[in-house]
N, C-alpha and C positions, 0 to 999 in steps of 0.2 A: 617587271618580270625578270627573273634571274637568267643568266646566260644558259645555265643548265636546263631551265624550264623551256627556254626558247628552242634549244637543241632538241628537247624531247618532242615538242610540237612539230618540228620540221622532219621528224622521222618518217620515212616512206614505208609503206606496207611491204615493199619488196625486201626490206631488211629481215623479214621474218620467214623462216624456212617454210612453215606450213602455208602461209599466204602465197608465197611464190609457187609452191606445188599445186595448191588448189586452183589458183587463177590460171596457171599454165594448162591444167586439165580442162578448165572451162573454155579457154581460148581454142584449143584443138577441137573440142566437141562442138563449139559454136560454128566452126567452119562446116562441119557435117550438117548441123541444124539448118544453116542458111542455104546450103546446097539443096537440102530436101525441100525447103520452102519454094525455091525456084522451080525445081523439077516437078513438084506436085502442082504448082500453078500451070505449068506447061501441059502436064498430063490432063488436068481438068479441061483445059481449053481444047486439047486434042479430042477428048471424049465427047464434049458437048458443044464446042464452038460458042460458048455463052459466058459473057462476063458476069451475068446474074448468078450462074451456077458457081463461079469462082468466089463471088462475094458470099454466097450461102455457105460454102465450105469454110471460109474464114470465120463466119459468124458461128457456125456449129462448134468450131474449135474453141471459141471464146466464151461460149455459154456457160460451161462449168465454172470459169473464173467469176463470171457475173453472179451466179447463183450460190456458189459454195465457198468462195474465198474466205469470208469471215469465220465460218465454222471449221474450215481446214486449218486456219491459223490457231484456233483454240486447241485443236488436236496436236499441232506441231509443238506447242508449248508444253505438252505432256510427254513428248517422245524425244529420243536422241536424234538430233538432226543429221549426224553423220550417217546413221543407218537409214534414215528416211531417204536421203539423197542416193544412197546405194540402191535402194529398192526402185526409186523413180528412174534411175539410169538404166536398170535392167528392163523396166517396163517400156521406157523410150526405145531401147534397142529392140525389144520384141515387136513394138509397133512398126518400126522401120523395117524389120525383117519380114513382117507380114506383107507390107507394101511391096517390098522387093520380090517376094515369092509370087504374089498375085499378078504383078506387072510382068515379070519375066515369063510366067506361064500363060499369059494372055487371058487370064480369067478376071482381071480387074474390071470393076464397073462402078458407077457412081454410088450405089448403095454401100459398097465396100469403102469407098473414099469417105463418105459421110460417117460411117461407123468408126473407122480408124481415126478420123479427125476428132471425133468425140472422145475416143480413148486418149489421144494425145492431150486434149484439153483437160481431161481428168488428171493426167500425170502432171501437167504444168501447174495445176491449182495447188499442188503440194510442193513441186520442185522449185518454182520461182521464189516464193517467199522463204522456203527453207534455205536456199542458197544465199539470199540476202541476210536472213537472220543469223546464219552461220558465221558471218563476218566477225561478230562480237566474240566468237571463240578463237578466231585466228589472230587478232591483233588487239592491243589495248584500245580503250575507248577514244583516246585522243588521236589515234591513227585511223579511226573508222573512215573519215572522209577520203584519206589516201586509198584505202582498200576499195571504197565505192567507186572512186575515179578509175582505178585500174580495172574494176569489174566492167565499167562502161567501155574501157579500152578493149577488153576481150570481146565485147559485142561488136565493136568496130572491126576487129580482126576477122570475125565471122562474116561481116557484111562485105569485107574486101575479098576474102578468100573463097567464101561459099559460092557466090554467083559465078566466079571464074571456074571453079571446079565443076559446078553443075553444067556450065556451057560446054566444057570439054567432054565430060562423060556422057551427057545427054545426046550430043551429036554423034559420039563415037559408038555407044552401045545401048543407048536408051535409058529411060528413067529408072529401070530396075537396078542398074548398077549404082546410080546415085543414092537410091534408098539403102542399098547394101553397104555402101561406104559410110553413110550416116550411122547405120547400126554399129559398124565397127568403131566409129569415132567415140561412142559412149565408153569404150574401153579406157580412154584417157581419163574420164571422170572416175571410173572404178579404181584404176591404178593409183590415181592421186589420193583418193580417199583411203585406200589401203595403206599407203606409204606415209600418211600424216603421223607426226610424232605425238602420240597421245599425251605424253608428259608435258608438252608445250602448249596444248590446247587450254584455253582459259575456261574456267568453270562458268556454267550457265545454269542457275537453279531452275528446276522445272516446277511449275505450279501444279497443285492438285486441288481437288474440291472446288469450292465456289470461286477461289481466287484465280482459277484457270478458266473461268467462264468467259464467254464473249461479252456479256454485259459488264463485267469488271473492266475489260479492255476498252469498251466504248465509253465507260464512265471516266476512265483515266484520260483517254484521248480528248474528251470534251472539256475536262477540267484543266488540262495543260494548254494554255493559250497558244504557244508556238506550234504544238502538234496539231491542235484543232484547226488553226488557220491554214497550215500547209496541206493537211489532208483534204480540207474543203476546196482549196484552190486546185489541188491535184485532180479532183473529180471533174471540174470544169475543163481543165487543160486536157485531161485524158479523153473526155467525151468528144470534144470538137477540134482540138489541135493535134492530137496524136494519131492522125490518119495520114502520115507522111507519104506512104507508098501510094495511096489512092490519089493524094494531092498531086504528086510529081508525075505519076504515070498519066493522069488525066490531062494536065496542062501540056505535057510533052506530046501526047498523041492527038488530043482534040483541039488544043489552041494553036500550038506551033506546028502540028502535023509532022512531027519528027519523033517517032517512037523510040529510036535509038538514043535520043536525048536523055531519057529516063535513066538508062544504064550509066551514062556518063555522069549525070548529076549524082546518082547514088555513090559512085566511086569517089567523086570529089569530096562529097560531104563525109564519107566514111574515113577518108584520109585525115581530115581536120578533126573528126571525132576521136580518132586514135591519138592524134597529137594532144588534143585537149585532155584526154584521160591521163596521159603521162604528166602533163604540165600541172593539172589540178592535184594529182597525187602528191606533188611536191610542195605546193603552195597553199592548198586549202586545208585549214585545220579545224575550225569550229564554226561552221556557217550559222548565220542568224536569219531570222525572218526577213530582215532588211535585204540580206544578200539573196535570198530566194526570190523576193519580190523583184529585185533588179534583174536577176537572171530570167525571170518569167517575162518581164517587159522586153528584154532582149530577144527572147524566143519569139514573142509576138511580132516584134519589128522585123525579124528575119523572114517570117512567113509573109508579112505585108510586102516586103521587098520582092519576094518570089511572085506574089499575086499581081503586083503592079509592073513587073518586068515587061518592057515593051518588045524585047527581042529575045531569041534563044540565048544569045551571048550574055545579055543582062541577067537572064534567069540563072545561067550557070555561075555568074559572078556572085550570086547570093548564096551559093552552096557552101563555100568555105566558112562564111559567117554562121550559117545555119548549123553546120556540123559542129562547130565549137560551142555555140550557145545551148544546143539541145543537151549536150553532155554536162555543161555547166548547170543547167536547170535540174537535170536528173540527179547529179552528184550532190548539189547543195540541198535539194528538198529531201532526198532519201537519207542523207547523212544527218540532217537536222532531226528528222523523226527518230532515227536510231539512237542518236546521242541524248535525246530527251526521254528515252524509253528505258525502263528497267530491263535488264537482259532477259529476265524470265517472261517478259511480255513480248519479246522480239518477234515470235512467230505470228501473233495476232496483229501487231502493228504493221509488220511487213505485208501481211495479207490484206489489211485495209488499204495500205499504200498501193499494192498491186491491183486491188479492186478498182481504184481510181484510175490508174494508168493503163490497165489492160481490160478489166472487167466491163468497162463501159463501151468497149469496142463495137459490139453488135448494134446497140442503139445509135452510137455515133456514126457508124458506117452507113446506116440507113438515112440519117439526117444529111450527111455529107453527099451521099449518092443522089438524094432527092434534089439538093441544091445544085449539084453539078448538072443533072438532067434538066431541071427547070430553068436554070439561069446559065451558069458557065463554071468551068473549073476555077477561074479567077475568083468568082463569088464564093465558092466552097473554101478555097484557101484563105480568102479574106475573112470568112466566118471563123475559121480556126485561129487566124491572127487576132481577131477581136476577142475571142475567148481568153487567149493567153494575156493580152493586154489588160483586159478587165480584171482577171485574177491577179496579175502583177500589181496593178494600181491599187486594188483592194488590200493586198498585203502591205504595200507601202503606206497607205493611209492608216492602217492599224498600227504600224510599227514606228513610223517617223516621230510622232509625238513623244513616245516613250524614249526613243533614242535622243531626241533633243533635250528632254528633261534630265536624262542621265548625264549628258554632256555639260549641262549647266551646274550640276552638283559639284561642290568643291572636292578636290582629291583628299 
């Protein structure tokens, strides 16, 4: 590889104006989003004093992703993603505004909470894959892993700033103010989209007719060995391993009997997640199935550490490692799918990816909850660890023989 090619691969997505602007808007909006998640959870508990009700609200929000994600992806590949995200930002702001009005006026009730959670789920089924697929319009394909890493960093920024903001505003003036602030935070997304330099956006051909169908995307995903392997592994990981909030809240409250430990753990792993996002944006270029498999095994080992931690201090010690490897897994797996997918299929592929990581949440939450109630939080986290380890080992078994054969071939 020439020096010029190496320099090209080392380029960070932050070198591109549109990427900086878009990711900055996402980071600010994520702070509002995570503050609403905390405030809504506290509101539901205030209204019902029921953990089951809280779980039901989260499940209702995830149902649209589980049922509609693939078809939403087919529609995204026919539409301009920039406009789609503008519409979803407006709808997200409207949903938060409704919550703010109902809460501040004292007319909020659980039926309203369920209805508005369903609305938000319908928004996310388009917004999440659209934001992921839009990356190919912001940066060259060789820089996609850098952009995905930085996108993970914006999530970490939300996890750091959102709960702190919610804690201050909720105690000072109630949940209505938190919801109102989240509504305003969508302005950052709208402004960023409006200020993007259209001439610097990379073209993304939109499919029409049968080529834009869901069946065409499924056929492509199945025929591409790397995409097929990673998407299938992601379903297993998303189903049983991606229940982090439930895992850590349960072990903090039920096993160690220190509810405040959950907040500390989230802060610690968010810090290393943020660091991982910036580090990987610089050094990850073109992940392979082997890299995804190793990252998946690392994710499983981090959860196993948390499950077996004998003391609160040992549990907290697992959080920096967990924070780093979860971003490593998400970045490598999502980047691989995007780099092996034609740009015109990006909406459908990212919808299939999001279906695995988010759409399986309702079923996974039921399984994890049942294991927690029947056995213990440690058993539930152990099940999540096992799913990631199995998926990772499967990816390695599929990949290593090909990797070894390629290594033996003469240059």
